[in-house]
SEROZA-846157 format. One record per residue: z, x, y of N, C-alpha, C in turn; residue in one letter. Coordinates in steps of 0.02 Angstrom, whole numbers, plus 32768, in hexadecimal, padded with zeros to 4 digits. Each point is the difference from the previous one (the first is absolute). Example, Ala and Ser with C-alpha at 12.3 -4.5 7.8 and 13.67 -1.06 7.14 Angstrom:
2
818682947EE480007FD3803B8000802D803CA
7FDC7FEE80358003802A803B80257FD98037S
//
This chain:
485
6AB869548C7A7FF88000803D802C7FD0802DM
7FF17FC47FDC80117FCC8015803E7FF48008V
802680077FD88050800D7FE8800F8021803AV
7FED803E801580278045802D7FE97FC7804BA
7FC97FE380127FF17FF3804180347FC07FFBI
80057FD87FD880387FB680128047802E7FFFV
801E80207FE8803180178009800480238038A
7FC58036802280168019803B800C7FD3803CG
7FCB7FC58004800A7FE6803080387FDE8007I
80227FE77FC380517FEF8002803380218011V
7FFE805880018031801E800A7FE880128053I
7FC57FEF801A7FFA8006805380187FD88023I
7FF57FCA7FEE80387FBB8017803780038009I
802280227FC380467FF67FF280148047802DT
7FD680308012800680338039800D7FCC8042L
7FDF7FF0801C800B7FDA802980227FCD800AG
801B7FE47FC080377FCD80108050803E800DV
7FEF801E7FDB803B8050800D80068008804FA
7FC38005801D800A800B805280097FC28036L
7FE27FC87FF180247FDA802680447FE87FD7Y
802F80087FCA80347FF4800A802780348027A
7FF9804B800A802A8018803E7FEA7FE88037S
7FDA7FE980107FEE7FE18044802F7FD68028H
803880238040802C7FDA801F8033800F7FE5G
801980457FD9802D80097FDC800180488017H
8046801A801F80048055801C7FEE80217FB2S
7FF7802F80117FD8803B7FBC80388032801FR
80367FE880088034804B7FFD80447FEF7FF2S
80177FBC7FE580297FCA7FF9800880217FBFN
803780087FD5800780057FB280287FC97FDFI
80117FDB803A80057FC67FDB7FC57FC27FDFS
7FBE8017802D7FCB7FCB800B7FD9802A7FD9E
800580457FF37FDC802A7FB6802B7FF17FCBF
80307FE48002802B80207FBD80017F987FCEL
80127FF3803380227FB47FF77FE47FBF801BV
7FC5801B80487FD97FBB8014803A7FE38046G
80218036800380457FDA803580137FBF7FE6G
7FF880067FC380277FCB7FE57FF77FB7802BR
7FB080017FF57FE97FB680127FD97FE07FE6S
7FF080107FC37FD97FDE7FCA801B7FD37FEEF
7FDF7FC280027FFF7FAC800B7FFC7FFC7FB1P
80127FC37FC2800C7FF27FD97FA780157FE4A
7FE57FDA80267FBC80157FE77FE580417FEDW
801A802680247FE480487FF9801280287FD1L
80617FDE7FF5802A801B7FD57FD77FF47FBAV
7FED7FCB80047FFB7FD87FC37FB880337FDFF
7FB88006802D7FD480297FE1801C804A7FFEF
8023800F80298009805F8003802E7FFD7FB4L
80247FCB7FFC803280117FCB7FDD7FE37FA7A
7FAC7FE4800480027FF17FC37FBC8024800DV
7FF7801F80377FD480427FE7801580307FE0G
8048800E8014801A803E7FBD801E7FF47FC0E
801D7FBD8000800A7FF27FAD7FBF7FEF7FC9V
7FC47FD2803F7FCA7FF97FC37FBA804A801DY
8021801E7FE27FCB805880167FC3800E7FC8S
8003803F800E7FBF80127FC0803080037FBFI
802C80087FF080357FEF7FCE7FF37FB27FE8G
7FFF7FD880257FEA7FB07FE97FB880117FD0T
7FD5802480397FB07FE77FD87FE880377FC8L
801680378002800880287FDB802E801A7FB7L
804A7FFA802A8036801F7FD57FF67FCF7FC8G
80077FA98014801D7FD37FE47FD97FFE7FBDF
7FBE7FF980177FC37FFD7FBB8001802E7FDCP
800E8045801B800F804C7FE2802C7FF97FD6G
80337FF4801280337FEE7FCD7FFD7FD47FBBG
7FF77FC1801D7FF17FD37FCC7FD7803B7FBCI
7FC4800580297FD080257FC9801380457FD8Y
8028801C8020801C80457FD480437FE97FE2A
801F7FCD8026805A7FEB7FD27FFF7FC87FEBR
7FD77FBA801080057FD97FDF80327FCB8030G
80057FBC7FEA801E7FC5802A8047801E802FA
802980297FD9803B800380147FF080158041S
7FDA803E80117FF5801580427FF67FC2803FY
7FBC7FC37FE77FF97FDA802D80527FDC8000G
80177FF37FC680577FD18022800D8026801AV
8018803A801280458009802A7FCC80298049W
7FC57FF67FF47FE6801180587FFF7FBE8008F
7FF77FD47FFB7FF87FAD801F805B7FF2800FI
802180197FCB80357FDB7FF58031800A8035G
7FF88052800D8028802480437FE87FE0803EY
7FD37FFB800A7FEB7FF5804080027FC37FFDI
80097FCA7FE57FFC7FAE801C805E80047FEFL
802980167FCF80477FFC8015800980428047L
7FDB8024800C801D801F80437FF27FCF8037A
7FE17FE37FFF80057FD1804A803C7FB6800BY
800F80057FB780547FE1800B802580218011V
800080437FEF803F802C80107FF080088064F
7FB8800F80017FE180138046800A7FCE8042G
801B7FC47FD87FF37FDC8045804F7FE88012Y
803980187FD380498005801E800D8030800CF
7FD9803D7FDE8019804780187FD8801E8039W
7FC77FFE800C7FDE8014803280097FE28049G
800F7FD1802A802C7FF580268042801E7FFFP
8004800F7FE18060803F80097FF1803C800FL
7FC380127FE27FE0803D800A7FEC801C8044I
7FCD7FBB80197FEE7FEF80418037801C8034W
80287FDB800680437FF5801A802580448008R
800280297FC48029803E7FF37FC58035804FA
7FC180047FE07FDD8013802B7FFB80038046G
80207FA8801E7FF97FFB803E80387FFC800DK
8039802E7FED803880108021800F80317FF3K
7FE080257FEA7FFF805380137FCC802D8013Y
7FC57FCC80287FC5801080067FCA80307FCCD
800E7FE97FBD7FEF80207FD27FAA7FF87FFCA
7FEF80397FDE7FBC80067FF87FEE80187FB7M
803180117FE57FEF80167FB2805A7FF97FEBT
7FF77FE87FB3804480067FD78039802B800FP
7FE980548017803680368009802E7FD38035P
7FC88004804280187FEE8028803E7FA97FFDD
7FED7FED7FD5803F7FC17FF7803D80297FE4I
7FE080237FE08049801E7FC08030802F8056L
7FCD802D801A8020801F8030803E7FDB8038R
7FE07FCB801080347FD78024803A7FE17FEAH
7FD67FEA7FCE80467FCC7FD98028801F7FE0H
8002803C8004802E802F7FB3801480418043Y
7FDE80078034800E8040802E800A802D7FD4D
7FAD80127FDC801680357FDC7FB880357FF4S
8009803280287FA5802B800C7FF280057FC2P
802D800F7FD07FFF80257FBB7FDD7FD87FD3A
80337FAA7FFE7FC67FCC7FE57FC97FF5800EL
7FEF801380507FBC7FED80067FD380267FF6E
801280467FD47FBC8028800A7FF27FFF7FA8I
803E7FE87FE37FE87FFF7FC27FF07FC47FD4V
80017FD1803C7FD07FCC7FFC7FC180128028A
8006801D80017FA6801C802D7FF1801E7FBEC
802180307FE67FDD80267FEB7FEA7FF17FBAV
80187FD27FE8800B7FD27FBC7FC67FBB8013A
7FE67FDA803A7FCA7FD97FFA7FBD80338014L
8001804880207FD3803780157FE3800A7FA8L
802680007FCE7FF780157FAF7FDE7FBC7FFFI
80167FCC80147FEE7FDA7FD77F9C7FE48023A
800A800C80257FCB7FDF80257FC08032800BL
801080377FD17FB880327FF27FDF7FDC7FB6V
80117FEE7FC47FE97FD77FDD7FF37FB18004P
800B7FEF80397FEB7FB080097FBE8016803EW
7FF4803B800C7FDC801A802F7FBB800C7FC3G
800880237FE47FD380297FB67FE57FB17FE8M
80417FD97FF37FE07FB37FEA7FB27FE28020Y
800A8008804B7FED7FDE80127FA580498006Q
8013802080017FC2804080037FD37FF57FADF
80347FF37FBB7FD780027FC37FE27FA18016I
80177FD880187FCA7FCA800D7FBE8005801BG
80048027803D7FE18021802A7FCA80167FEDL
800880317FD77FD180247FD37FDF7FDC7FE3Q
80197FC87FCD7FD17FE97FDE7FD37FC7800EA
80187FF1803A7FD37FC5801C7FB6802F802FV
8022804280097FAE801C80287FE4802C7FD5L
8005800A7FBE7FEB801B7FD87FCE7FC27FDAQ
80197FB380077FCE7FDF7FDC7FCF7FED8037L
80198015802C7FC27FE380277FAF80188024M
800E80407FD37FD4801A7FEE7FED80258045G
8033802680157FED8035802D800380378002L
800580087FBC7FF980467FDC8021803F8027N
80437FEC800180598012802F8020803B7FD3L
800A803C8011802A802D7FC580527FE3801DS
80297FFB7FC080437FEA8014800C8037803FP
7FE98023803280238032802E7FED7FD48026V
7FA97FE780017FE27FD98035801A7FBF8015Q
80287FED7FBD800A7FD78005804A7FDB8030T
802B80407FD380367FFF80368001800A803CM
7FE88027801D7FD4800D80567FF37FC0800EI
7FC07FD27FF27FF47FC78026804E7FBF7FF8V
800E800F7FD6803D7FCB7FF7802F80178039S
801C80437FE8803D801E80457FE17FEA8041G
7FD58012801B7FE77FFC80447FF77FBF8017I
7FD97FBA7FC5800A7FB8801780577FF78000L
802D80297FEA80377FD2800E802980248025A
7FE38045801E801A801280307FFD7FEC804DF
7FAD7FD47FF27FF37FF4804B80257FAC800FI
80047FE47FB680267FC38009804080198031Y
803080227FE6803C800780207FF0802E8052V
7FDC802F7FFD8010801B802D7FE37FD68051A
7FEA7FC97FE77FDB7FBF803E802E7FF98007V
801E7FCB7FE0804A7FD08019802D80087FDDS
8006802D7FD4804080097FCA80127FBC7FDBG
80247FE17FF3800D7FB97FD87FC87FBE8016M
7FF4800B803E7FDD7FC5800A7FB47FFB7FE2R
7FE1803A7FFE7FCE800D7FDF80007FD87FA2S
802E80127FE480007FE27FBA80127FC28000P
80317FDA802F7FFE7FC8801F7FC47FCD7FE3A
7FDA801E80527FC67FD57FF77FCF7FF77FEBF
7FF180457FD97FCB800C7FD180107FD87FCFI
80437FE87FE580077FEA7FBB7FD07FB07FFES
80057FF280477FDF7FC67FF97FB480077FD6L
7FE08015800C7FB6802E7FEA800E80027FA0I
8033802480128015801D7FB280127FD47FE3K
80367FCC800D80027FC77FCD7FC07FD07FEED
7FEB7FF480337FAB7FD47FF97FE880307FBAT
7FEC802D80157FEB801A7FD1801380117FACL
802880118008803D800B7FC37FF77FB57FCEM
800D7FD180257FF57FB47FE37FC67FF77FE4V
7FC78008802E7FAF7FEC7FE37FE9803A7FB8F
802E805680047FDF80227FCD801F7FE07FCCA
80397FE27FFC80227FFB7FC47FE27FB97FE8V
7FEA7FBD80407FD77FD97FE57FCA80017FDBM
7FE2803E80277FB87FF37FFA7FF0802E7FC1A
802E804D7FE080087FF87FB680027FDE7FD9V
804B7FE9800580197FC87FCA7FB67FDA7FF9G
7FE87FE4801D7FDD7FC080097FC6800F7FD7V
7FEE806180147FB980147FDD800080177FBBG
8050801B7FF880037FF77FA980077FC07FD1A
802A7FC280287FEA7FCE7FF07FB57FDA7FE4L
7FD1801380347FBC7FF37FEE7FE6802F7FBFF
801C80327FEF7FE580277FEC801980027FAEA
80307FE57FFB80267FE77FC27FCD7FE37FC5V
7FE780057FD77FD27FEE7FD67FB67FFD8006G
7FEC802B80487FC1802C800C7FEF801F7FBEK
7FBC800380097FEB80277FCB7FFB80478019T
801B802F7FE17FE980547FF980427FFF8026G
801D7FD38023805080168013803A80347FCEV
7FE37FF27FD3803F80437FC07FC780387FF2Q
7FC87FF580247FDE80567FDC802580468017A
802E7FFD801F80218048800480557FFF7FD9D
80137FC47FDB80307FEB7FDD8006801C7FBFA
801C80247FF2801C80197FAF80317FDA7FE5M
7FF67FD77FDA802E7FE17FE3803B7FCD8030H
7FCC7FED801F80287FC78031803C7FD27FECP
7FED7FEC7FCB80497FE87FD3803880128000Q
7FEF80637FEC804780217FFB80247FFB8041E
7FD87FF78037801A8005804180417FE4801AA
80137FBF7FF280297FD87FFC802180047FE6L
803680277FEA8021800E7FCD804A7FDB8004S
802180017FE080427FE27FF3801F80298029A
800B803F8019801A8025800B7FF17FFE8067A
7FCA7FE880097FD87FF68037801A7FC58026M
800D7FCF7FD97FFD7FBB800C80407FD87FFAT
8042803A7FFD803C7FDA7FEE802780328017T
80397FE6800080428025801580357FF67FD7I
802080407FE580337FF77FCD80238040800FR
8044800A7FDA801B80378004802480348039G
7FE9801F7FF08002802F80407FF5800C804DS
7FB37FCE7FE67FCE7FEB804580247FC18020S
80167FCF7FD3802E7FE6802080477FFE8020M
8021803D7FFA802D800C801B7FED80238036T
7FC8802A7FFF7FD8801380507FF67FDB8036F
7FC37FDA7FE280017FCC801880347FDF8037T
80477FED7FD0802B7FDC802D800B800D8037I
801180427FDD802F803E803A7FD880188024S
7FD080097FFF7FC78018802F7FFC7FC78042T
7FF67FBD7FE57FFB7FC6803E803B7FF78018V
803E80037FF9803F7FFE80028008803D8039L
7FEF802E7FF480198042801C7FCD7FFE8041F
7FAF7FFD80067FF4801580287FDD7FAF803FQ
80227FE07FE380047FB9801E802F8007803CA
802F80227FE2804A8009802E8003803C8034M
7FC880297FE27FEA8046802C7FDB7FF88022V
7FCD7FD080117FCB7FFA802680007FEC804BF
802D7FD8801480108001804D80478018800FY
802280267FDB803A802880147FDD805F7FFCL
7FAC801080007FF880417FF27FA280018026A
7FDE7FE27FE57FAF800A80167FF97FCA8035L
80257FBA7FEB7FF97FD3803B7FFD80038048G
8047802F8008801B801980547FD280048012I
7FD080197FF57FD3802080317FDD7FAF801CS
7FE87FF27FF57FE77FAE8020802C7FCB800EY
804580077FF780377FCB802A802B7FFE8022L
80038057803B8002801780157FCA7FE98053L
7FBC800D7FEF7FDF7FFA802E800C7F9D8030P
80297FBD7FD17FEA7FDC800F80487FE18040A
7FD77FCC8013802B80008047803C7FD58002K
80067FF27FBB80457FCE7FEC801C7FDC7FC9S
802F80007FED801280097FAC7FD67FAC7FE7E
7FEF7FD280387FEE7FC17FEF7FAB800F7FE8A
7FEA803F80257FCA80107FE87FED80247FBBA
803080167FFE7FFB803A7FAC7FFE7FA97FC3V
803A7FE3800F7FF77FC07FD97FC17FDE7FF5K
7FEB7FE4802F7FC97FDC80147FBF802D7FCCR
8015803580167FAB802A7FD2801080207FC3A
803580017FE980247FF47FC67FED7FC87FC7T
80027FC4802B80067FBB7FDC7FB37FF27FE1V
7FBA803080217FC57FEB7FEF7FEB80347FD8W
802D803E7FE77FD580387FEB80037FF37FB7M
80187FCF7FD97FF07FF17FAC7FB87FD28008P
7FFE7FF080267FB97FD3800E7FBF804F7FC8L
7FF4803180327FEB80367FE6800580107FA3Y
802E7FE57FEA80027FF97FBC7FD47FCC7FD0M
7FDB7FEE80147FBE7FC97FE47FCE80437FF5L
7FF8802B80207FC880417FE6801280177FB2I
80427FF87FFF7FFA802F7FBC7FFC7FED7FBDY
7FDF7FB07FF67FEA7FE27FC07FBB801E8003P
7FD6800A80327FCE800D7FE67FFB80508010L
80208026801A8019803E7FD5800480067FB0L
80317FD37FFB801980247FB57FB17FEE7FDAT
7FE47FB9801C7FC27FFE7FE47FB8802F7FE4F
8001801680437FD880418005801E803C7FD7V
803C80067FFC801C80357FD27FFF80037FBES
800C7FBB7FC77FDF7FF07FCF7FB17FFC7FECF
7FDE7FFA80457FC67FEE7FF07FE480597FE1F
8027800C80437FDD80788004800C7FED7F9BA
805280097FF78002800D7FC47FE27FDC7FD1L
7FE37FCC7FF37FC57FED7FC67FB6802C7FF9R
7FF37FFE80537FAE800C801B80118036800EH
801F8047801C7FEB80408011804980227FE8Y
800280107FBA8047801C7FDB7FFE80508008P
7FD1801C80297FED80497FF180008031803CA
802D7FCD802F8010801D8034802580348024V
8008802D800B8016803D7FF8803D80038026K
7FF67FE0803580337FFE8043800A7FBD8012N
802C7FCE7FDE80267FE7800F7FFF7FE28056P
80128027802B80028004804A7FC37FCF8019N
7FCC801A7FDC7FCB7FD580127FD27FC97FE0T
80217FDF7FD37FFB7FD47FDE7FEE7FB58031I
800F7FF780317FEF7FC780337FCB80078026F
7FEE804C80067FA5800C80257FDF7FF87FC4M
802080177FC47FB77FF67FDD7FEA7FC77FE8V
80327FD07FFC7FE07FBC7FF67FE87FF38037V
8012800680427FD97FE5803B7FCC802C8003A
7FDD80347FE57FD9801780137FBD7FE57FC3R
801B7FF77FC87FDC7FDB7FD57FEE7FC48008A
80207FC7801280027FBC801B7FE37FDF8055E
800F802F80247FDE7FE980467FC980298017L
7FCC7FE0802A7FDD8014800F802980358041P
7FCE802C8023801E80308029800D7FEA803AD
7FE67FDF802D801B7FF28041805D7FE77FE5W
7FF57FD17FD0804C7FE87FE2801B80247FF3A
7FF880477FEE803480377FDE800480328038L
7FDE7FF880287FFB8015803680557FFE803BG
80087FAC7FF4802F7FF5801780487FF97FE1L
7FE67FFF7FC5804680197FC3801E803F8020V
7FBF80378004802680317FFF800580138040A
7FFE7FE080337FFE7FF5803B80757FE38006S
7FFF7FCC7FD6804A7FDC7FF88029803C7FE0G
7FE180237FC8802F801D7FD38013805B8035A
7FBD8010802680278036803280277FEE8038L
80107FCF801C801A7FFC802E80427FD47FE6L
80027FF67FCA803F7FE97FCD805380587FFBS
7FB4802D7FF88024803E7FEA800B8029804EG
7FC47FE5802A800280348046803B7FE8802AL
800D7FCF8007803E7FDB802B804180197FD9L
80037FEA7FC58039800F7FF4801180517FFDV
7FBD80257FED801680558001801A80058056L
7FDE7FE1802D8008800B804680437FE9801EA
80277FDC7FC9803F7FE3802D8047801A7FD2V
7FE1802D7FCE802480377FCF8004803B8038T
7FB6800B800E800F804C802380367FEC8057A
7FFF7FCD80187FF28000804580637FEC7FEEL
801A7FED7FB7803F7FF57FE9801F80517FF4S
7FE780237FE7800C804080007FF880228036I
7FD880118031800880078050803E7FF18023G
80127FB77FEB80377FDD8016803E802E7FF5A
800F80047FB0802E80117FFA8019806C8006L
7FC78007800780018061801080017FF88067V
7FE87FD38011801E80008047802A7FE37FFFT
80247FBE800880497FEB8008801D80257FE6R
8013800C7FBB803F80187FCE7FFC804D8004N
7FCB80117FFD8009805D7FFC800280258044L
7FBE7FF48021801B80148040802A7FF08034L
801A801A8033802C7FFD80357FFE7FC4800AP
802F7FCB800E80117FB480187FE27FFE8042H
7FFC803D803F80107FED80487FA9801A8010D
7FD57FFF7FBE7FC07FF4802A7FD17FDF801BL
7FFB800480417FCF7FD080267FD97FCA7FC6P
7FEC7FD2801B7FE67FC17FDD7FB480257FF9S
7FEC800B80327FA580207FF6800980467FE3N
803480177FE0800680467FD680097FF07FBEV
80327FC57FD77FF47FD37FDD7FC180077FE4Q
7FF17FC9802A7FA97FE67FEA7FD080477FE0R
7FFB803280307FE0802F7FE6800680257FC8R
804D80097FF6800980067FBA7FF67FFE7FD4W
800F7FA78010800A7FDF7FBF7F9C7FED7FE6S
7FD2800E80347FB980157FE67FF880197FE3T
801A804680167FFD80467FE880087FDE7FB4L
803A7FFD7FE9801E80077FB07FD77FBA7FE5F
7FF37FD680227FCB7FD57FD57FB380227FEBV
7FF6804280267FC4800F7FE3800180357FBAA
8051800C801A803B80397FC27FF67FF37FD2I
80117FAF7FFE800B7FEE7FB87FCA7FCA7FE0F
7FCF800E80367FB17FDE7FD97FEA80437FD1L
7FFF8039801B7FDC802A7FF2802C80207FB0V
803B7FFD8014801F80147FB37FFD7FBD7FCFV
80127FD280107FE87FD17FD57FC280027FD5A
7FD08003804A7FC180037FB17FEF80597FEBA
80238032800D8015802C7FCB80097FF57FDBL
80417FE57FF3803C7FFC7FBF7FC47FC67FD9L
7FE47FD3801C7FCF7FCE7FE37FD080217FD0N
7FE6803D800F7FC180107FE8801980167FB2L
802E80197FFA801F803B7FE1804A7FD47FD4Y
80007FB2800980447FD27FEB7FDE7FC97FEAA
7FD77FDF800F7FD77FDA7FD680267FDF7FDEA
80047FC07FF7801E7FCE7FBB7FFB7FBF8015Q
80047FE97FC580057FA4800580307FF38033L
7FDC7FC28030801E8005803D80437FD07FF2M
80057FD57FCC802B7FDB7FF9803D802D7FE2L
7FF780487FE58034802E7FED8011802D803EI
7FE88001803F8018801D804680197FC08013I
7FE87FC97FFC80357FCC802880417FE27FDDL
800980337FC380407FF07FDB8026803D8037T
7FED80327FE3801380368024801C7FF0804CI
7FCF7FEA803380177FF08039804B7FE18001F
7FFF7FC17FCF80297FD2800A804380257FD7Y
8003802E7FDE803D80308000802180118017G
7FC2801380268035804C80357FF97FB5805BL
7FE17FE7801380197FD3802E80397FD08000A
80067FF27FB5804E7FD07FFE802480238010A
800D8058800580578009801C7FF47FF58043Q
7FDE7FC78021802C800D80507FFB7FAE7FFCI
80067FE87FBE80107FB2800180497FF57FF2A
802C801E7FE480507FEF7FF58014800F804AP
7FE0803F80158016800480537FEC7FC68039S
7FD37FE27FF37FE07FCD801980297FB87FF6M
80227FF27FD680257FC87FEB8046801B8018I
802280398003803B800680247FFB7FF18041A
7FCD8013801680017FF5804780067FBD800DV
7FDC7FCD7FDA7FE87FBF8009802D7FDB7FF1L
804C801F7FCB80257FB77FE6804A80317FE7F
7FFB803D800C804480167FFD802C8031802AV
80377FE98002802F801A8040802680467FF0R
7FFC800B7FCB801E803A7FEA7FF180247FDDR
7FE3804F800F7FD480237FD97FE7802B8033L
8029804B7FEE7FEB803980267FCB801B8001P
7FD4802080377FD780287FE47FD880257FD5A
803D80247FFA801080357FCC7FF57FEB7FD1A
80067FC07FD27FF37FE27FCC7FCF7FE68003A
7FC17FE780247FD17FF280057FDC803C8003I
80088027801E7FC88049800E801680247FA4T
802D80017FDF801480117FBF7FC47FDF7FC2A
80107FBF80047FD67FE47FEB7FC67FF17FF8G
7FE5801580417FC37FF9801E7FD080517FD3M
8034803380097FE5804D7FDC7FF17FF07FBAV
80317FF37FE57FFF7FF77FB77FD37FBE7FF2V
7FEF7FDD80167FC57FC67FFC7FB380327FF6G
8009802180387FAE801B801D800D80387FC0V
8016802E7FF07FFF80257FE380027FEB7FB1V
80147FCA7FE27FF980007FC57FC57FCF7FFCL
7FEB7FD380247FB57FE57FF27FD180268006S
7FF98051802A7FD980367FE77FFE80147FC5V
804980157FD68002800E7FC87FE67FDB7FE0V
80067FC17FEF7FEC7FD47FD87FBC7FF47FF2L
7FD5801180457FA8800B800F8007802C7FE6Y
80248044800B7FD980427FDF7FFC80097FABL
802B7FF580028028800E7FAA7FFF7FD17FD8H
80197FC9801280097FC27FDA7FCC7FBE7FF6G
802F7FCB7FEA7FBC7FCC7FF580027FDE8041P
7FC67FCD801180087FCA802B80437FD67FE8Q
800D7FEF7FB980257FBC80028037802B7FC4S
803F7FF78007803C7FFA7FCE80107FDD7FE2I
7FFD7FEA7FD5800E7FCC7FD77FE87FC6800CG
7FBD7FFC80227FCF7FCD800C80007FFA804AG
8045802180217FFB7FDD80467FDD8037803CL
7FEC7FF080267FD88020802F803880308023N
7FF4805C7FFF801A8037801A80097FE78041S
7FF87FE4802D801F7FEA801F80367FED8018G
80147FBF7FD380377FE07FFC802E80387FE8V
7FFD80367FD7802880287FF5802D80268044I
7FB880218023800E803E8049802A7FD5801BS
7FED7FB2801480147FD68028804B7FE77FEDT
80077FFD7FC480467FE57FE180448021800AG
7FE1805A7FEE8024803D801C80147FF28045A
7FD68003802180237FFB805D80307FCF7FF5N
7FD87FB38007805B7FC87FFD8026801A7FD9V
7FF780167FC3804380167FE4802480298022L
7FEA8041802E80178020803080257FDA8034I
7FDE7FD48012801F7FC5803F804D7FF57FD5L
80007FC57FE780267FD87FD8803480428009L
7FFD80277FBC8033801F8002801D80228046I
7FEC800E8025800E802F805C801F7FBA801EW
7FD87FC17FF380197FD0801F80517FE37FF5R
8019801F7FBE803B7FE37FD6803780208008L
7FD8803B7FF880498050801A800680088045V
7FBA7FFB802A8023802080447FD17FCD8035A
80037FCE80087FCA7FD080188008800E804EP
8027801E80357FE2801A803C80097FD28038G
7FEC800A8037800A7FD3803C7FE27FBD800DA
800B7FC480107FD97FCD7FF97FC5800A8039E
7FD57FDA7FE67FBF7FFC801E7FE57FC5800ER
80007FE780357FDF7FB780017FB17FF47FD9E
7FF57FDF7FD57FA480057FD47FD37FCC8024P
7FD87FFF80177FBF7FF2800C7FFB7FBC800CI
801E7FD87FB67FF47FB07FF280247FE78030V
80388020801B80417FDE803C7FEC8009804BL
7FD280257FFC7FDE801C80357FDF7FD18027Y
80177FDD80457FBE7FE780287FF38003801FR
7F9D800D801B7FF28005803B80137FE4803BP
7FF980138036800A7FB880487FB27FFA7FFDS
7FE97FAC80157FD57FF680107FEF8011803ED
80288027803E7FEE800F80347FF7804C8013R
7FCF800A8017800B805580198003803E7FA7G
8036802C8027801280317FC480427FDE7FE8R
802F7FEA803C80457FF97FEB7FF97FE47FB2T
8033801F7FCF80037FDE7FC980407FE17FF4T
800E7FCD7FCC803B7FF67FEE801580047FAAT
8042800D7FEE800A7FF97FB980257FBB7FE6T
800A80057FC680247FCA7FE1802E80377FD3V
803C7FFA8003802E80157FE280367FD37FDER
800780117FBC80237FD17FC5803F80287FEDS
//
């Protein structure tokens, strides 16, 4: 009961923060709703971004992956996030620049304007819609694990309903501003959760009776769980490189566009690696669980299992609150991205701003219902869902690279490559292995996408377009200048 009361108080506070975030801002302006009017300073971009990066997958998926699959999952999870910041520092400002130039609120907006191709816009929109559904499922899986371990005795259906309603409220109240401001609370609680559970496990080591539930604990830490070799090494390296390059070119765009300037994006990115300091404690919790709780059936719950065993109820309530907010905020932003894609890229472009906002809100609700229903019948290990998401979302990455850096590449080539990549990703997931010769299957599907672009570029390069890297926004008003070479 104490756990539920503490979590309930935190949720009520966040709802108040969501209402505060909407104060003084237009409720009918679609730019305010989807990208915060492009007015977020660096500190707010920072909290919004880390709220998205260090989500419920960090708290639950990372320990669950190590618990189920061993050290290799921990290495690629940490590796790709750390390397992504290097790419993000250089690519993030350029993506913001493209959004500013085209007044874009979604990646397909950028592609449509840059290539003057409605067909490319629709294909990119559909590709992202397919990718974001498993990403929403990913959050629901984690939320279900947290709520079940809070002792609320909620059925899976009730868990989905509660999570969906909360995520919808966050979005409906003030769009992108709610997740940004609530992220301050979420990040504080998330850091507390990791430190509390990590320190609790540390003090529990060697305590009498801590191995009471263990079955042959010395066998839990086998060589396969603690070393990386052969195909696991190939998978780890390919996944680190692949997901690091994709992160800012797909998932990260949603929190780059609200920034007020390129400088704000850079300043925010510089400080994001500080959050990597939580991973040593999470890794310790994972291996502590392997030794002392080797028979847990659902790996996604292992972090909360350790928290419940080692912490008092009031602390467990704060840990559960941080985990809940980690999932709810990413779910809210994902739902908002879905609403933006449908409204901005599938519906007619001449809809008034207030109508676009109403349609966006409606599709937010539809997405939450669909993702919840799919999760009830297709829940899996969280890190498998993460791999599926990246394999699909990656198909937008080559087109964004082209927008940023390539002078000649026709829209038809990008469209064809994207279609092939999405189809191959789905086929590999449904009928093929997660890795081929040790390579992450996303590398295979995205490689096919890139190969089509390269061949097309050599055979029929098309008309010349100025890449975004050469575009320079004016410092005054809306006038723009460009640098040509």
